[in-house]
C-alpha positions in Angstrom: 52.5 -98.1 20.6 49.2 -99.5 21.6 46.2 -100.2 19.3 44.4 -97.2 20.8 46.6 -94.9 18.9 47.0 -96.6 15.6 44.2 -95.0 13.5 45.6 -91.5 14.1 49.2 -92.4 13.7 48.5 -94.3 10.5 46.7 -91.2 9.1 49.6 -89.0 9.7 52.1 -91.5 8.3 49.9 -92.0 5.2 49.9 -88.2 4.6 53.7 -88.2 4.5 53.7 -91.0 2.0 51.1 -89.7 -0.5 52.2 -88.2 -3.7 55.3 -86.7 -2.4 54.5 -84.5 0.5 54.1 -81.4 -1.7 50.8 -82.6 -3.1 49.6 -83.6 0.4 50.7 -80.2 1.8 49.2 -78.2 -1.0 46.0 -80.2 -0.8 45.6 -79.2 2.9 45.2 -75.6 2.2 58.7 -80.1 19.0 61.6 -77.0 21.3 60.8 -73.7 19.7 64.0 -71.9 20.6 66.5 -74.5 19.3 64.5 -75.0 16.1 64.4 -71.3 15.4 68.2 -71.6 15.3 67.9 -74.7 13.1 71.0 -75.8 11.2 71.9 -73.7 8.2 70.7 -75.2 5.0 72.0 -75.3 1.4 68.8 -74.9 -0.5 69.8 -71.9 -2.6 69.9 -73.2 -6.1 66.9 -74.5 -8.0 67.2 -78.2 -8.6 65.1 -81.3 -8.7 66.6 -82.5 -5.4 65.7 -79.1 -3.8 62.2 -79.2 -5.2 61.8 -82.7 -3.7 63.0 -81.4 -0.3 60.6 -78.5 -0.5 57.8 -81.0 -1.1 58.8 -82.9 2.0 59.0 -79.7 4.0 55.5 -78.6 2.8 54.0 -81.9 4.0 55.8 -81.5 7.4 54.5 -77.9 7.7 50.9 -79.2 7.0 51.3 -81.7 9.8 52.6 -79.0 12.2 49.5 -76.9 11.3 47.4 -79.9 12.2 49.2 -80.3 15.5 48.9 -76.6 16.4 45.1 -76.7 15.6 44.6 -79.9 17.6 46.3 -78.6 20.7 44.6 -75.2 20.4 41.1 -76.7 19.9 41.4 -79.4 22.5 43.1 -77.0 24.9 40.1 -74.7 24.6 37.6 -77.4 25.1 37.4 -77.0 28.9 38.2 -80.7 29.3 41.7 -80.2 30.7 42.8 -79.6 34.2 45.3 -76.9 34.8 48.4 -79.2 35.0 47.5 -81.0 31.8 46.6 -77.7 30.0 50.0 -76.3 31.0 51.8 -79.2 29.4 49.5 -78.9 26.3 50.5 -75.2 26.0 54.2 -76.1 26.1 53.7 -78.7 23.4 51.7 -76.1 21.4 54.6 -73.8 21.6 57.0 -76.5 20.4 54.7 -77.1 17.3 54.6 -73.3 16.6 58.4 -73.2 16.7 58.5 -76.2 14.3 56.0 -74.4 12.0 58.0 -71.2 12.0 61.3 -73.1 11.2 59.7 -75.1 8.3 57.9 -72.0 6.9 61.1 -70.0 6.9 63.1 -72.7 5.1 60.4 -73.1 2.5 60.3 -69.3 1.9 64.1 -69.1 1.7 64.1 -71.8 -0.9 61.6 -69.9 -3.1 58.5 -71.8 -2.1 55.2 -70.5 -0.7 54.5 -72.2 2.7 51.3 -74.2 2.8 48.5 -72.5 4.7 46.6 -74.2 7.6 43.1 -75.6 7.1 40.2 -74.1 9.0 39.4 -75.2 12.6 36.2 -76.7 11.3 38.1 -78.8 8.8 40.5 -80.0 11.5 37.6 -80.8 13.9 36.0 -82.9 11.2 39.1 -84.6 9.9 40.5 -85.5 13.3 37.1 -86.2 14.9 37.9 -83.8 17.7 34.2 -83.4 18.6 34.3 -87.0 19.9 36.6 -86.1 22.7 34.5 -86.1 25.9 37.1 -86.2 28.8 40.6 -85.3 29.7 41.6 -88.9 29.2 40.2 -88.8 25.6 42.2 -85.7 24.9 45.5 -87.1 26.3 45.1 -90.4 24.2 44.2 -88.4 21.1 47.3 -86.1 21.5 49.5 -89.1 22.2 48.3 -90.7 18.9 49.0 -87.5 17.0 52.5 -87.3 18.5 53.3 -90.9 17.8 52.2 -90.5 14.2 54.3 -87.3 13.8 57.4 -89.0 15.2 56.9 -91.9 12.8 56.4 -89.6 9.9 59.6 -87.6 10.6 61.7 -90.7 11.0 60.2 -92.1 7.8 61.0 -88.9 5.8 64.7 -88.4 6.8 65.9 -90.7 4.0 63.8 -88.8 1.4 65.6 -85.6 2.0 68.6 -84.8 -0.2 70.0 -82.0 2.0 71.7 -83.6 5.0 71.2 -80.5 7.1 67.5 -80.8 6.5 67.7 -84.5 7.6 69.3 -83.2 10.8 66.3 -80.9 11.3 63.9 -83.7 10.7 65.8 -85.8 13.3 65.3 -82.9 15.8 61.6 -82.6 14.9 61.1 -86.3 15.3 62.8 -86.3 18.6 60.5 -83.6 19.9 57.5 -85.5 18.8 58.8 -88.7 20.5 59.3 -86.9 23.8 55.7 -85.5 23.5 54.4 -89.0 22.8 56.3 -90.6 25.7 54.9 -88.0 28.2 51.4 -88.3 26.9 51.5 -92.1 26.5 52.6 -92.4 30.1 49.9 -90.0 31.3 47.3 -92.0 29.3 48.5 -95.3 30.9 49.5 -96.6 27.5 52.0 -99.4 27.2 55.4 -99.3 25.5 56.3 -101.9 22.9 58.9 -104.4 24.1 60.5 -104.7 20.7 63.2 -102.1 19.8 62.7 -99.3 17.3 59.5 -97.6 18.6 59.3 -95.2 15.7 59.9 -95.3 12.0 
């Protein structure tokens, strides 16, 4: 939770807060196996509560697309040593599992999952071209994961379906684990106050 990571994490948190996440998600276009077996949900009937939940899911899916693109693009940059690239690929797989779970829930609820942006759009929006070293990539990824963990924690209360809230708790936990590993690798500090996320 150092100042180094704040701009990125604030951007992701802001996306979750804007106009219900449906608008954010539609405007845009952490482990895989356990999430593919995510808790069964009760989003079968059309209702305003369900539509609100779909909006939250759409925003989460948009952020997972962002995370996938960031890991894929940064991972292909040639800046990462084999060990760091191996970890990045594991985290990429987690985000792909998150994406698949969220897209499936949105489709089953009658929604059309938001599509990812182009790589060029992500490179510009996330300022990926400014990354010049492995250390830059690790700090960048830590900031994205911190922001994602905060965003998921912040959205649990917005969900009407308690089983979806459970899923968001799982997603946020994955992101927090990713952040802790990356923050440690980057030599970042950990806040002394409790409640690191949310």
